[in-house]
N, C-alpha and C positions, 0 to 999 in steps of 0.2 A: 483482287477479289471483287472490287467495285465494278471493274470492267466486265468480269465474268457474269456477275449478277445482272448488269445492264444488258449484256448480250442475250441472256435467256429471257429476261423481262421483255425485251424488244420483240423477240420471236413470238412471245405470247400475245403481246399487244397488237402486232400487225396482223395476227391471224384471227382476231375477233371479227366475226362475220354474221352474228345473229343476236337476237334479244330474247331473253326468257320471258315467261308470262308475267313475272314481277318487274320486268324492265331492266334486268341485269344483262350486261354484255356477255356473250358466250363465244367459245371456240368450238366450231363444228366442222371437222374435216371429212367426215364420212356421210354418205347418203342415207336416206331413210330406208331404201331397199337393202343396203348392206347391213344396217342394224337389224332389220326385220329378219333377214336370213340368219344372222348370228343368233338372234333371240330364239328362232325356231330350232336351230341346231342345239343350242344349250338346253332348251326345254325338253327336246327329245332325249338327250343324254340323261337328264335328271329322271325322266320317267322310267328309264331303263335301270338306273342305279339306285333309286330310292323307292321304297315300298309305297304303293298308292292305297289310300283308304278305300275299303269296299263297303263302308257303312252307309246305307242310303240316306238316313236322316242327316248325318253329318255333311254329306255331299250336297244334299238339297238345300241345307241351311246356308252353306258357303256360296252356292250357285245363286241363291235368291238374293243375297246381299250384293254379289258381283253384278247381277243383272241391273240393279238399281243404280249402282255406282257407274258402270260403264255406259249406261244410257245418257249420262251427262257429258260424255267424251265426244268431241267433234270428229267428223269423218276425216279431217286433215291429219288427225293423230292415227286413227285406225278405222277403216270403214267396213271391216268384216265382222265375223262372229268371234267373240273372245273365247278362248279356251281356258277353262278353270279346272285345276286339279288340286285335290286335298292329299297331301303327302302324310303318310302315317309315320310321323317322326316327332320326338319330344321337344325339339327346339322351338323356342318361342319366337316365331318369325313368319314372314310372308314376303312375297316379291312379285313384281310385274316386269315383263320384258317387252321390248319393241316387237311388233307383229301380233299383238293381242294375246299375250300369255300371262296368266296369273297362277301363282302357286301359294297355297296356304298350308302350313304345318300344323298338325293336330295339337302340338304343344301350345300354340297360340290360343286355341279354343279354351284352354284351362285358365288363361289370364284375362282374355277379353270376355267380360262377364255377360254381355248381351249383344244384340245385333248392332247397336249404335257404336259400341267400342270396337267391334270387329270391322265395322264400316270405316272407322277412323284409320285403322291400319291399312285396309285395302285402298282407301282413298289416297293415303299417303304414298303407297307403292305405285299406284297408277299416276300420281302426281309426278313421280320421277320420269315416267315415260312421256307424259305431256310436255315436261320441261327439257326433254332430250338430255338428261343427265348422263346416261350411259355413253352417248356420243361425245359429250363434253369431257368426260373423264378419260376416255380413250384418246381423244384429240390432245388433251393436255399431256398425257403420258408420252404420246408420240413426239410432241414438241420438246418436252423436257429431255427425252432421250437424244433427240437430234442436237439440241443445244449442248448437252453434256459431252457428246462425242466431239463436237466442234471445239469445245474448250479443252478437252483432253488432248486432241491432236495438236492444237495450238501450243499448249504447254510442252508437249513432247518435242515439237519442231523448234521451240525456243529454249529447250533444255532447262525448263524451270525446275529448280530444286524442290524436293519434298512434294512432288506433284501428286503422289499417292494420298498422303494425309489431306492435301488441299481438296482433292476430288471427294474424299470421304466426308469432309466438312461441308462441301457444297451439297452432297446428297442428303445429309442430315438437315441442313438449312432449308432445302427445298421441301423436304417432307414435313418439317414442323412449321415452316413459314409459309408454304404455298399449298401443298397437297392436303394436309389435314384440315386447315381452315376452309379450303375449297370444298371438302367433303361435308364439313359441318354446315356450310352455306347451302349445299344441296339438300341436306336433311331439313333444315329450317324452311327452305323454299317448298319442299314437298309437303311439309306440315301445313303450310299456308294454302297450297293448292288443294290438298286433300280435305282440309276443313271446309273449303267452299264446295267441293264435290259432294261431300256427305250431306251438307246442309241443303243443297239443291235437290239431292236425291230423297230428302225427307227424313234423314237420320239426325238425331239431336246432337248439335255440335258441342254442347257442354260435356258430353260423354267422352270426348277426346281428352279432356283434362283428367277425367276420372281414370281413363285407360292408363295414362302415364303415371298416375299415382300407383296403380296396380303393377305396372312394369318396374317401377322403382322398388316396390316391396318384394317383387319376385326376384330382383337382382340381389337383394340383401346388402346393398351398399358396396358391393364388390365391383368398383369401376375405376378406370384410370382417371387422372386429372383431365379436365375438359380439353386443355391445350394439347394434350398428347393423344386425343381420341378423334376418331372419324365422325363421331356423333356428338351433338350437344348433350350436356348433362340433363338428366330427367327434369330437374327443377327449372333449368333454363327453358326446356320445352313447355313445361307447365305454365311458366310465366308468360312465354311468348303466345301460347295458344289462348290463355286467358285474355291477353290484350287484344286478340283477334276476334273474340266472341261477339263484341258489339257489332262488327260488320257481318259476321256469319249468321247470327241469330235471325235477322230479318229475312235472309234467304231461306232459312228453314221454315219460318212462319209463312212465307209466300209460296212455298212448294206445294204442289197439288198431290204429291206422293206421300203416303204414310205406310212405309213397308211394315210387314208383319211376318218377318222371317223367324222361324222357330227351330230350335235345336232339339 
């Protein structure tokens, strides 16, 4: 088991070839063009399968916030015009995709009480794009699959007893020990990047903390334990964002923007 874990860990380590905006080593196997094409295809599919809001005020409100947030994104991330779509769906969520795509669900507008709170979510989602998290997750999945196949073939060639249960145990160990913490790391990193984005755009960073209080209330406490979740617990996010406010607040105070996006 130790050799198997070391084999997969070695594959992950030798493939690290980039650094995230917060200084973390990353695995990026795919090109920006590939990710942009995938993002465009996924976005087109969603527009066909999910109802799009036709309420002008709602669309103008979301577009207004998106314009201020994306104005803070460098051309090395995306140098075109961002496409923003409001999906008429009750889920409390939003997303951003490589290639300049942003989607916001109308359910989120019920929980994000003002422009600052919605900017916190949109900044977070754009933060995922800036930090190449989609590329990183796909790359990690590819390497884990390759490593698992190598291990399975090695055990079969050596007629290892109980190889089925061993592979199942490896799969669970990778999920709980590698993939889930990795996802939580992405979420925390996107929170940090998003907080800076919203502050530079002229939105109040303190409202990011209030947003997560609202999100916790909306969830009604129905959440998995943090170690089994892809996302940090709301209280963890509240604590982390609160700790980041001393660095974000001066950016907000120095910003020349003061958005007035109204719903």
